[in-house]
C-alpha positions as CSV (number, residue, x, y, z in Angstrom):
1,M,0.3,0.0,-0.1
2,Q,1.1,3.6,-0.9
3,T,2.0,5.7,1.9
4,D,3.5,8.9,0.8
5,S,-0.5,10.2,0.6
6,P,-2.6,11.4,3.3
7,D,-3.6,8.6,5.7
8,F,-7.4,7.4,5.2
9,R,-10.1,8.6,7.6
10,L,-11.8,5.6,8.0
11,G,-15.0,4.9,9.8
12,T,-17.5,2.2,10.8
13,V,-20.0,3.2,7.8
14,L,-18.7,2.6,4.5
15,A,-21.1,5.1,2.3
16,T,-19.5,8.0,4.6
17,S,-15.8,6.8,4.9
18,F,-15.7,6.9,1.2
19,T,-16.9,10.3,1.0
20,A,-14.3,11.2,3.5
21,T,-11.7,10.2,0.8
22,L,-12.1,14.3,0.2
23,T,-11.5,16.0,3.4
24,E,-11.8,20.2,4.2
25,R,-14.5,20.4,1.4
26,A,-15.4,24.1,2.6
27,G,-11.5,24.9,3.0
28,E,-8.2,23.7,1.2
29,R,-9.6,20.3,-0.4
30,L,-7.6,17.2,0.8
31,E,-7.9,14.5,-1.8
32,R,-7.0,11.1,0.2
33,I,-7.3,8.8,-3.1
34,P,-5.5,11.2,-6.0
35,T,-4.5,8.1,-7.8
36,P,-6.0,4.9,-9.1
37,Q,-3.5,2.9,-6.7
38,R,-4.9,4.9,-3.7
39,L,-8.4,4.0,-4.7
40,A,-7.3,0.4,-4.8
41,D,-5.6,0.8,-1.6
42,W,-9.0,2.4,0.1
43,L,-10.8,-0.3,-1.3
44,E,-8.7,-3.0,0.1
45,V,-8.3,-1.6,3.7
46,S,-12.8,-1.4,3.2
47,G,-12.9,-4.8,2.9
48,L,-13.7,-4.3,-1.0
49,A,-10.1,-5.6,-2.5
50,I,-9.8,-5.4,-6.2
51,P,-7.0,-6.5,-8.8
52,G,-6.3,-2.9,-9.9
53,C,-7.7,0.3,-11.3
54,T,-7.6,2.8,-14.0
55,V,-8.2,6.5,-14.5
56,A,-10.9,5.9,-15.6
57,D,-12.0,3.7,-12.4
58,L,-10.6,6.4,-10.6
59,E,-13.4,9.2,-11.9
60,L,-16.2,6.7,-11.9
61,A,-15.4,6.2,-7.9
62,R,-14.7,10.0,-7.3
63,G,-18.4,10.6,-9.1
64,L,-20.1,8.0,-7.0
65,R,-18.3,9.4,-4.1
66,E,-20.1,13.5,-4.9
67,A,-23.5,11.9,-5.3
68,I,-23.1,10.2,-2.0
69,H,-22.0,13.4,-0.4
70,A,-25.0,15.5,-2.4
71,A,-27.3,13.0,-1.0
72,A,-26.5,13.0,2.4
73,T,-25.9,16.8,3.0
74,A,-29.3,16.3,1.6
75,A,-30.7,14.2,4.0
76,A,-28.8,16.1,6.6
77,T,-30.4,19.4,5.9
78,G,-33.7,18.1,5.2
79,T,-33.4,19.5,1.8
80,D,-34.3,17.9,-1.7
81,L,-32.6,15.2,-3.0
82,P,-30.7,16.1,-6.1
83,P,-32.1,13.7,-8.8
84,R,-28.6,13.5,-10.4
85,A,-27.1,12.2,-7.0
86,V,-30.0,9.8,-6.7
87,A,-30.0,8.5,-10.2
88,T,-26.1,8.0,-9.6
89,L,-26.7,5.8,-6.5
90,N,-29.5,3.9,-8.2
91,A,-27.4,3.3,-11.2
92,H,-24.2,2.0,-8.9
93,S,-26.5,0.2,-6.9
94,V,-28.1,-1.9,-9.9
95,R,-24.6,-2.4,-11.8
96,G,-23.4,-3.9,-8.9
97,R,-22.8,-7.8,-8.1
98,A,-21.2,-8.4,-4.9
99,S,-22.7,-11.0,-2.4
100,A,-22.1,-10.7,1.2
101,T,-20.8,-13.9,2.8
102,L,-20.5,-15.2,6.1
103,T,-17.1,-16.3,7.6
104,A,-16.6,-19.2,10.2
105,A,-15.9,-16.1,12.9
106,G,-19.0,-14.6,12.1
107,A,-18.2,-11.7,10.3
108,R,-19.6,-10.3,6.8
109,E,-16.9,-10.6,3.6
110,W,-18.0,-9.5,0.4
111,R,-17.3,-11.6,-2.8
112,L,-16.7,-9.7,-6.0
113,S,-16.9,-11.1,-9.3
114,A,-13.8,-11.8,-11.1
115,E,-15.4,-9.9,-14.2
116,Q,-16.1,-6.9,-12.8
117,P,-14.9,-6.1,-9.4
118,L,-14.7,-2.5,-9.4
119,Q,-18.5,-2.1,-10.4
120,D,-19.1,-4.6,-7.6
121,A,-17.4,-2.6,-5.0
122,L,-19.2,0.7,-6.2
123,G,-22.8,-1.0,-5.9
124,V,-21.7,-2.2,-2.5
125,I,-20.9,1.5,-1.7
126,A,-23.9,2.6,-3.3
127,A,-26.1,0.1,-1.5
128,D,-24.9,1.7,1.8
129,A,-25.3,5.2,1.3
130,I,-29.0,4.0,-0.3
131,A,-29.3,2.4,3.3
132,I,-28.4,5.4,5.6
133,V,-29.7,8.4,3.1
134,S,-33.3,6.5,3.1
135,G,-33.4,5.7,7.2
136,A,-32.9,2.1,6.7
137,R,-30.5,1.9,8.9
138,D,-30.5,3.2,13.2
139,G,-28.9,7.0,12.7
140,R,-29.0,9.8,11.3
141,L,-27.0,12.0,8.8
142,A,-25.0,14.9,9.4
143,L,-22.8,17.6,9.0
144,C,-19.3,18.2,10.7
145,A,-19.0,21.6,12.4
146,S,-16.1,22.2,11.5
147,P,-16.6,25.4,8.9
148,T,-14.4,24.0,6.9
149,C,-14.8,20.2,6.8
150,R,-18.3,20.0,6.2
151,A,-18.1,16.5,6.2
152,A,-21.2,14.0,6.0
153,F,-21.2,11.3,8.9
154,F,-23.3,9.1,10.2
155,D,-24.5,9.0,14.1
156,T,-25.0,6.4,16.0
157,S,-24.2,7.7,18.9
158,R,-27.0,7.4,22.0
159,S,-28.2,10.7,21.6
160,R,-27.7,11.1,18.0
161,S,-25.7,14.7,18.8
162,R,-22.6,14.1,18.0
163,R,-21.2,17.3,16.2
164,W,-17.8,16.6,14.7
165,C,-17.2,13.9,11.7
166,D,-13.9,12.7,14.1
167,M,-13.1,14.1,17.0
168,N,-9.8,13.1,16.9
169,T,-9.4,15.3,13.8
170,C,-12.3,18.3,13.3
171,G,-13.3,18.1,17.1
172,N,-9.6,18.9,18.4
173,K,-9.2,21.6,16.0
174,E,-12.1,22.9,16.9
175,K,-11.8,23.0,20.5
176,K,-8.0,24.1,20.0
177,A,-9.0,27.2,17.8
178,R,-11.8,28.4,20.5
179,L,-9.2,27.8,23.4
180,R,-6.7,30.3,21.5
181,A,-9.4,32.4,20.9
182,R,-10.4,32.6,24.4
183,G,-6.8,33.2,25.6
184,Q,-6.4,36.1,23.1
185,A,-9.7,38.0,24.4
186,S,-8.4,37.7,27.9
């Protein structure tokens, strides 16, 4: 796996982890899958390993990523889902032919076809996005309170009141900024 690119921000929800491959959306954008190999790396660490990617595959995946972010943002803010994002999610979901399998240890694994592993992997991600945007999973979509991040995340906390996509990154940065501002105001 390449290591000259920024670390992945992996969470427990596949679809929103995928949208986190582009961070600081309202600030200085940070692309975490700048090359086809980095996309293959992300898919591998997410349990969707494929043999390799092309530049066209990367563009296809980024299109899905942005459709997920647009739909998740609309759902989080209570606005109408963008028709183009809905069409993209649906197209990827029906195109994929991955199968969920159960391991002896009781874990779910995805079996991708040899003929179209990338489409299968993107189909799994799209289906996960559909589940969270439609409300089929227990939790709520929210947007990170960081003014530069604005990442969509899926809040499964008991109170459903999380403010940050990740406390160790955005939450800490915002808390430190508030502390510095208070210190300067004194």
